[in-house]
ZAMARGU-4260 file (C-alpha; in steps of 0.2 Angstrom, whole numbers, plus 5000, padded with zeros to 4 digits):
<rodrens>
0) 4961/5031/5084 | 4946/5035/5095 | 4945/5054/5094 | 4927/5060/5090 | 4920/5065/5074
5) 4926/5082/5069 | 4943/5089/5064 | 4958/5080/5068 | 4975/5084/5066 | 4988/5070/5066
10) 5007/5076/5066 | 5016/5061/5061 | 5035/5059/5060 | 5043/5048/5048 | 5042/5031/5051
15) 5029/5033/5065 | 5014/5024/5057 | 5004/5037/5049 | 4995/5025/5037 | 4992/5012/5050
20) 4985/5026/5062 | 4972/5034/5049 | 4967/5016/5042 | 4964/5011/5061 | 4953/5027/5063
25) 4944/5024/5047 | 4941/5005/5053 | 4937/5010/5071 | 4924/5021/5065 | 4915/5010/5052
30) 4915/4994/5062 | 4909/5003/5077 | 4893/5009/5066 | 4897/5028/5067 | 4900/5030/5048
35) 4897/5019/5032 | 4914/5016/5024 | 4906/5021/5006 | 4904/5038/5013 | 4922/5040/5015
40) 4933/5049/5004 | 4952/5047/5007 | 4964/5058/4997 | 4983/5053/4994 | 4997/5061/4984
45) 5001/5043/4975 | 4992/5029/4969 | 5004/5018/4977 | 4998/5026/4993 | 4980/5025/4989
50) 4981/5006/4985 | 4990/5004/5002 | 4977/5012/5010 | 4963/5002/5001 | 4973/4985/5006
55) 4974/4989/5024 | 4956/4992/5026 | 4951/4977/5017 | 4962/4968/5030 | 4955/4977/5044
60) 4937/4971/5037 | 4933/4988/5029 | 4928/4988/5011 | 4919/5001/5000 | 4931/5015/5006
65) 4937/5027/4991 | 4954/5031/4992 | 4960/5039/4977 | 4974/5054/4973 | 4966/5072/4970
70) 4967/5069/4952 | 4960/5053/4951 | 4947/5058/4962 | 4942/5074/4953 | 4944/5064/4936
75) 4931/5052/4943 | 4920/5064/4947 | 4922/5075/4932 | 4919/5062/4920 | 4902/5056/4930
80) 4893/5073/4929 | 4901/5078/4910 | 4883/5076/4903 | 4877/5089/4914 | 4893/5101/4918
85) 4896/5101/4898 | 4878/5101/4891 | 4881/5086/4880 | 4897/5090/4874 | 4911/5079/4873
90) 4922/5079/4888 | 4940/5086/4882 | 4955/5074/4881 | 4966/5075/4896 | 4985/5079/4893
95) 4998/5066/4899 | 5011/5080/4898 | 5013/5099/4894 | 5030/5098/4887 | 5024/5097/4869
100) 5011/5110/4869 | 5022/5121/4880 | 5036/5119/4867 | 5024/5125/4854 | 5018/5139/4864
105) 5037/5145/4867 | 5039/5145/4847 | 5024/5156/4845 | 5031/5169/4855 | 5048/5169/4848
110) 5058/5156/4862 | 5066/5142/4855 | 5068/5128/4868 | 5074/5110/4869 | 5066/5097/4879
115) 5074/5102/4894 | 5070/5120/4893 | 5051/5116/4889 | 5049/5104/4905 | 5056/5119/4916
120) 5042/5132/4908 | 5031/5117/4911 | 5035/5116/4928 | 5032/5135/4931 | 5016/5135/4922
125) 5010/5121/4933 | 5016/5130/4949 | 5005/5145/4943 | 4990/5134/4940 | 4993/5125/4955
130) 4995/5142/4966 | 4979/5150/4957 | 4988/5162/4947 | 4981/5167/4930 | 4994/5171/4916
135) 4990/5191/4920 | 4995/5189/4936 | 5010/5179/4933 | 5023/5193/4935 | 5018/5200/4951
140) 5015/5183/4959 | 5031/5175/4953 | 5041/5190/4960 | 5031/5189/4978 | 5037/5171/4978
145) 5055/5173/4974 | 5054/5163/4959 | 5068/5157/4950 | 5060/5158/4933 | 5069/5150/4918
150) 5066/5165/4907 | 5061/5182/4913 | 5044/5183/4920 | 5036/5193/4907 | 5042/5181/4895
155) 5036/5166/4905 | 5019/5175/4906 | 5017/5175/4886 | 5022/5157/4885 | 5009/5154/4898
160) 4995/5164/4888 | 5000/5155/4873 | 4999/5137/4880 | 4981/5142/4888 | 4976/5148/4870
165) 4984/5131/4861 | 4975/5119/4873 | 4958/5129/4870 | 4961/5127/4852 | 4967/5110/4853
170) 4951/5104/4863 | 4961/5097/4877 | 4964/5101/4897 | 4979/5098/4909 | 4978/5090/4928
175) 4976/5107/4935 | 4961/5110/4922 | 4954/5094/4929 | 4955/5099/4947 | 4947/5117/4942
180) 4932/5108/4933 | 4929/5097/4949 | 4929/5115/4960 | 4918/5124/4947 | 4907/5108/4946
185) 4903/5110/4963 | 4902/5127/4967 | 4891/5132/4951 | 4880/5118/4949 | 4871/5116/4967
190) 4863/5100/4960 | 4881/5092/4957 | 4887/5099/4974 | 4873/5091/4983 | 4874/5074/4975
195) 4892/5074/4979 | 4891/5080/4997 | 4878/5067/5000 | 4890/5053/4994 | 4905/5059/5004
200) 4903/5066/5022 | 4920/5060/5031 | 4936/5065/5022 | 4954/5060/5027 | 4969/5069/5019
205) 4987/5061/5019 | 5002/5070/5016 | 4992/5087/5021 | 5010/5096/5021 | 5009/5094/5003
210) 4994/5102/4996 | 4994/5116/4986 | 4979/5130/4985 | 4971/5123/4971 | 4971/5106/4980
215) 4963/5116/4996 | 4952/5125/4986 | 4944/5108/4979 | 4945/5099/4997 | 4934/5115/5004
220) 4922/5112/4990 | 4920/5094/4996 | 4918/5099/5013 | 4906/5114/5011 | 4908/5121/5029
225) 4908/5103/5036 | 4922/5098/5049 | 4922/5080/5047 | 4941/5080/5042 | 4956/5070/5047
230) 4971/5077/5041 | 4989/5068/5042 | 5005/5077/5040 | 5024/5080/5043 | 5030/5099/5042
235) 5048/5092/5043 | 5043/5083/5026 | 5039/5099/5016 | 5050/5096/5002 | 5038/5102/4987
240) 5037/5120/4989 | 5044/5123/4970 | 5028/5114/4964 | 5016/5127/4974 | 5015/5114/4989
245) 5015/5122/5005 | 5014/5117/5023 | 5004/5132/5028 | 4986/5124/5030 | 4996/5110/5041
250) 5002/5121/5052 | 4987/5133/5053 | 4975/5118/5055 | 4971/5122/5075 | 4968/5139/5071
255) 4957/5136/5056 | 4949/5124/5066 | 4947/5130/5083 | 4940/5112/5091 | 4951/5103/5082
260) 4960/5087/5091 | 4980/5086/5088 | 4987/5070/5090 | 5007/5069/5090 | 5014/5052/5083
265) 5034/5052/5087 | 5037/5034/5090 | 5047/5029/5075 | 5046/5009/5070 | 5056/5010/5055
270) 5073/5016/5059 | 5087/5011/5071 | 5090/5023/5086 | 5106/5029/5079 | 5097/5034/5062
275) 5084/5042/5072 | 5096/5050/5082 | 5106/5058/5067 | 5089/5063/5060 | 5085/5072/5075
280) 5101/5080/5075 | 5101/5087/5057 | 5081/5094/5060 | 5084/5101/5078 | 5093/5115/5068
285) 5079/5119/5057 | 5071/5136/5057 | 5055/5146/5050 | 5038/5141/5050 | 5038/5122/5047
290) 5050/5121/5063 | 5035/5125/5074 | 5029/5109/5072 | 5045/5099/5072 | 5045/5082/5080
295) 5059/5074/5090 | 5058/5056/5087 | 5060/5040/5098 | 5068/5025/5090 | 5058/5010/5094
300) 5068/4996/5085 | 5083/4987/5093 | 5101/4996/5092 | 5110/4995/5075 | 5126/5002/5068
305) 5130/5020/5067 | 5128/5029/5052 | 5144/5030/5042 | 5150/5046/5035 | 5164/5045/5022
310) 5173/5057/5012 | 5182/5054/4994 | 5194/5062/4983 | 5183/5063/4969 | 5164/5059/4963
315) 5172/5042/4952 | 5179/5035/4968 | 5164/5040/4978 | 5153/5030/4965 | 5166/5016/4966
320) 5166/5013/4984 | 5145/5013/4986 | 5146/5001/4972 | 5158/4991/4981 | 5147/4992/4997
325) 5132/4987/4989 | 5139/4972/4982 | 5146/4967/4999 | 5129/4970/5006 | 5120/4960/4993
330) 5133/4945/4994 | 5130/4946/5012 | 5110/4942/5011 | 5104/4960/5009 | 5090/4958/4994
335) 5096/4971/4980 | 5078/4980/4980 | 5082/4984/5000 | 5095/4994/4995 | 5093/5013/4988
340) 5107/5026/4983 | 5099/5045/4985 | 5105/5059/4977 | 5100/5078/4975 | 5098/5080/4955
345) 5094/5066/4943 | 5110/5071/4933 | 5120/5062/4949 | 5113/5045/4944 | 5125/5041/4929
350) 5141/5039/4938 | 5132/5026/4949 | 5124/5016/4934 | 5141/5015/4929 | 5149/5009/4945
355) 5135/4998/4949 | 5136/4990/4930 | 5154/4986/4933 | 5153/4979/4950 | 5139/4967/4943
360) 5125/4975/4953 | 5107/4975/4947 | 5099/4992/4949 | 5083/5002/4942 | 5082/5019/4941
365) 5066/5028/4950 | 5057/5039/4941 | 5067/5038/4924 | 5053/5031/4916 | 5036/5026/4921
370) 5035/5006/4924 | 5021/5003/4914 | 5025/5016/4900 | 5043/5005/4898 | 5042/4997/4878
375) 5046/4980/4886 | 5033/4982/4898 | 5019/4987/4885 | 5026/4972/4873 | 5024/4960/4888
380) 5007/4965/4893 | 5001/4963/4874 | 5010/4947/4873 | 5000/4941/4888 | 4983/4948/4883
385) 4987/4936/4866 | 4991/4921/4877 | 4975/4922/4886 | 4967/4915/4868 | 4982/4901/4866
390) 4986/4895/4883 | 4975/4883/4891 | 4965/4890/4905 | 4969/4877/4918 | 4989/4881/4916
395) 4996/4888/4933 | 4997/4906/4932 | 5016/4907/4935 | 5020/4895/4921 | 5007/4904/4910
400) 5016/4920/4912 | 5034/4913/4908 | 5028/4905/4893 | 5020/4921/4888 | 5036/4931/4890
405) 5045/4921/4879 | 5037/4929/4864 | 5046/4946/4869 | 5064/4937/4874 | 5063/4933/4891
410) 5070/4919/4898 | 5069/4913/4917 | 5089/4909/4918 | 5104/4922/4923 | 5101/4939/4919
415) 5110/4946/4904 | 5126/4957/4906 | 5126/4975/4902 | 5116/4990/4912 | 5101/4992/4900
420) 5100/4974/4895 | 5098/4969/4913 | 5086/4983/4916 | 5075/4976/4904 | 5077/4958/4910
425) 5074/4964/4928 | 5056/4973/4923 | 5050/4958/4916 | 5055/4946/4930 | 5045/4959/4941
430) 5029/4954/4930 | 5034/4935/4934 | 5035/4939/4952 | 5020/4949/4952 | 5009/4934/4945
435) 5016/4921/4959 | 5010/4933/4972 | 4993/4936/4963 | 4992/4916/4961 | 4995/4913/4980
440) 4979/4923/4983 | 4964/4913/4974 | 4947/4921/4972 | 4933/4916/4985 | 4918/4911/4974
445) 4900/4910/4985 | 4892/4895/4981 | 4877/4897/4993 | 4873/4905/5007 | 4885/4898/5019
450) 4897/4891/5008 | 4910/4897/4996 | 4925/4889/4986 | 4941/4895/4981 | 4944/4899/4962
455) 4963/4898/4955 | 4967/4915/4946 | 4968/4913/4928 | 4978/4923/4915 | 4965/4933/4911
460) 4963/4938/4927 | 4981/4944/4928 | 4980/4954/4913 | 4965/4964/4919 | 4975/4966/4935
465) 4989/4972/4926 | 4978/4986/4917 | 4971/4991/4934 | 4988/4994/4940 | 4994/5002/4924
470) 4979/5014/4925 | 4984/5019/4943 | 5002/5017/4941 | 5003/5004/4955 | 5021/4997/4951
475) 5026/4980/4956 | 5045/4980/4964 | 5059/4977/4953 | 5074/4967/4960 | 5089/4979/4959
480) 5097/4993/4969 | 5086/5009/4968 | 5094/5024/4961 | 5082/5039/4965 | 5083/5058/4968
485) 5079/5063/4986 | 5062/5070/4980 | 5055/5054/4973 | 5061/5044/4987 | 5049/5051/4998
490) 5035/5039/5006 | 5048/5024/5002 | 5060/5014/5014 | 5074/5002/5012 | 5085/4993/5023
495) 5101/5002/5017 | 5102/5020/5012 | 5117/5028/5004 | 5115/5048/5003 | 5128/5054/4991
500) 5136/5069/4984 | 5132/5079/5002 | 5143/5095/4997 | 5140/5113/4997 | 5131/5117/4981
505) 5125/5102/4978 | 5115/5100/4996 | 5109/5114/4998 | 5109/5117/4978 | 5116/5133/4973
510) 5098/5139/4967 | 5094/5139/4987 | 5097/5157/4989 | 5084/5162/5002 | 5082/5157/5022
515) 5066/5147/5017 | 5074/5137/5002 | 5089/5133/5011 | 5077/5127/5024 | 5069/5115/5011
520) 5085/5109/5006 | 5088/5104/5025 | 5071/5095/5026 | 5076/5085/5010 | 5092/5078/5019
525) 5079/5074/5033 | 5068/5065/5022 | 5084/5055/5015 | 5091/5049/5032 | 5073/5044/5037
530) 5071/5032/5023 | 5085/5020/5031 | 5079/5005/5041 | 5096/4998/5047 | 5111/5004/5038
535) 5114/5024/5032 | 5129/5030/5023 | 5133/5048/5021 | 5146/5053/5008 | 5153/5067/4997
540) 5169/5069/4986 | 5180/5083/4991 | 5182/5086/4971 | 5170/5084/4957 | 5184/5075/4946
545) 5201/5069/4949 | 5210/5085/4953 | 5195/5097/4952 | 5192/5111/4963 | 5189/5107/4981
550) 5173/5107/4989 | 5166/5108/5006 | 5154/5096/5015 | 5135/5101/5016 | 5133/5114/5030
555) 5120/5101/5036 | 5132/5086/5040 | 5137/5084/5058 | 5153/5094/5062 | 5168/5085/5062
560) 5180/5088/5077 | 5198/5090/5079 | 5202/5072/5085 | 5192/5064/5070 | 5177/5061/5076
565) 5160/5067/5075 | 5148/5078/5085 | 5129/5082/5084 | 5126/5097/5075 | 5125/5111/5084
570) 5132/5103/5100 | 5139/5115/5113 | 5157/5114/5114 | 5160/5126/5126 | 5168/5145/5126
575) 5173/5149/5108 | 5192/5147/5104 | 5202/5153/5090 | 5203/5140/5078 | 5219/5129/5078
580) 5231/5132/5061 | 5238/5115/5061 | 5229/5104/5048 | 5225/5086/5052 | 5233/5074/5039
585) 5220/5066/5027 | 5221/5048/5029 | 5212/5038/5017 | 5205/5018/5018 | 5217/5008/5008
590) 5203/4998/5002 | 5189/5009/4996 | 5198/5026/4997 | 5187/5035/5010 | 5196/5048/5021
595) 5197/5040/5038 | 5190/5050/5052 | 5191/5042/5068 | 5208/5039/5076 | 5208/5019/5077
600) 5204/5019/5058 | 5216/5030/5053 | 5229/5019/5061 | 5222/5004/5053 | 5221/5013/5037
605) 5205/5006/5033 | 5187/5008/5038 | 5179/4996/5050 | 5168/4989/5036 | 5182/4985/5025
610) 5189/4967/5024 | 5205/4965/5035 | 5220/4955/5029 | 5229/4954/5045 | 5245/4942/5047
615) 5239/4933/5062 | 5257/4926/5065 | 5266/4943/5064 | 5252/4950/5076 | 5256/4937/5089
620) 5275/4941/5086 | 5272/4959/5088 | 5262/4957/5104 | 5274/4945/5112 | 5289/4958/5106
625) 5279/4973/5115 | 5276/4965/5130 | 5295/4962/5132 | 5300/4979/5128 | 5285/4987/5141
630) 5291/4975/5154 | 5311/4980/5152 | 5305/4999/5151 | 5294/4996/5167 | 5278/5005/5156
635) 5262/5000/5150 | 5261/4990/5135 | 5249/5003/5126 | 5264/5016/5129 | 5275/5005/5117
640) 5261/5005/5104 | 5242/5003/5106 | 5233/4989/5101 | 5226/4998/5086 | 5245/5001/5080
645) 5249/4982/5081 | 5234/4979/5071 | 5239/4990/5058 | 5256/4985/5056 | 5251/4967/5056
650) 5238/4972/5042 | 5250/4985/5032 | 5267/4974/5035 | 5278/4990/5031 | 5295/4986/5024
655) 5303/5003/5025 | 5305/5017/5036 | 5294/5028/5027 | 5280/5016/5028 | 5282/5012/5045
660) 5281/5031/5049 | 5265/5034/5038 | 5255/5025/5050 | 5245/5036/5062 | 5252/5035/5079
665) 5271/5030/5074 | 5280/5048/5074 | 5299/5050/5073 | 5302/5046/5091 | 5295/5029/5090
670) 5303/5027/5074 | 5321/5029/5080 | 5316/5019/5097 | 5307/5003/5088 | 5309/5005/5070
675) 5322/4993/5068 | 5315/4979/5078 | 5298/4982/5069 | 5303/4981/5052 | 5314/4965/5056
680) 5299/4957/5063 | 5289/4961/5047 | 5303/4954/5038 | 5301/4938/5048 | 5313/4938/5062
685) 5309/4930/5078 | 5305/4940/5095 | 5322/4932/5103 | 5332/4939/5087 | 5326/4958/5091
690) 5325/4955/5110 | 5340/4947/5119 | 5339/4944/5136 | 5354/4956/5139 | 5345/4971/5133
695) 5326/4968/5138 | 5325/4959/5153 | 5307/4955/5158 | 5302/4960/5176 | 5293/4948/5187
</rodrens>
């Protein structure tokens, strides 16, 4: 990226290489001597993204760039300047979670809450503080924002007030306070502001569509009127407005910075053209402010399979089919960690955990518990630190780690049965795998002005690396199918993605009542689709449970046409006609239970990806019989039966007339003409037995 210094706005679609673009821009400016890397502050929204940015810059030969999350950058600055800002007082403790204090605050104002209700209240307080809303202004602000509040707005305001009082009396602060403290330190203390502005002169903000007003206020304090700012974002991936995030700053960037350079990245290097085409079809119907910056992506990868749209009778059937397909993908060579099952709400996870366990498929639940906070991982880190004193220093790192982990019950053999036990085993296996990767990059130690030597990494080095990762929540990859909400899947990608539960009331959720909220639900599906590199499965259950109330598919899915195929959402179909009253018979896959949409699949009675059990010898006899009949009747062979019908007969092998007529494409007329002969062939009769020469003479 060679744009000149000044405001730059990069509109980067999903999979278009935004991280590569911004790191290349930093590297180009640093290596050309235009800027010094130590004067760059690159801000991200996750520790993983920050670590990835630092890693790529190192590969490009640029070290010293500060790449941090908003909170990590603010925390570092406040801690550094605390002696000046607090006049010698100790810095308050930082809360990991608001839930405990919110529970106490609710009780103080007469509300009894369980943990789930306390989390909802904590989320509402976080929205208010991120939106620069004070307790006294909450009621009006919530009404203007059309907030769906967990209690009456006035009651939430009371809890908010009590929460702030409890924080002060306990001498603690939360993450929003940390950002506010950084802003206050810069704006109210000229010496602090001057020192920070001297240190940081060039700014990069990733995922700019996700900034909230408080983060924007901090960014403006850092800039102090300067304009060396590069922002990267995609308005079509704005999915966190419920937390206070807004794409307004990205949308308005060219207006706020009149001389801004705007770059559009539309070449998608992540997904196949088929996946990209569906993503474009879904987002092409978007409306509202974000749609003004909508990008039409162009797939750059070789063609792949079409996205698979499935309908199931109920949620258990949907979960079992997904688990079976995951099992098949793994058996065919796709690593489990390259598969994800994504859903709208975390409550949907349970059915898939059960189905995957029964199918012996390893899995990990994204976001259910932070990796480094898991009990077994904390125990493992204690064991590893203890082992640094007992295991000889020259022991190869992977060997030392395996030996240390035996103290917490891990063994490098087959994983145990059972979902929870297997999940614990997989977590510790991830540490072993990380040790193997870490050992493959020995440290280079200088031994003179022009010489250096490689030093093998030790167990002590590894424990320090784990501590650093734990502090930054830089989590190793666990080898299992990922179960995750669509929100937590943002920024990730997999070879195979299952988007499940795509029914009205779930996506969009029943809580999406305004046009803006519905549009955010559409963008959520768009984000889910663009996580897939190669295989994409979209499904929903016609009922929540067997025999339950019928549900409709999500309005965002491509519309089904009457022939059983699909068409792009919003495609023109000519003049409007009155809908036909005739209902198409529902045909389900006899292997996995999915509703079959395409004509050939309906005839076969199975999905094209489900295994065939065709009787090849019967199929050959049916083809010979069809040839004789068509010749005798002087008609093309397909008029008798199509190839798909012959394949269905050879696979399904009907034994009775009612089983024969159940095959799509065989109606009463063909049953009367050919039924007796076909049933005889299925039961083993020869072609000559059902086609005597005096009846069917083949034309020469």
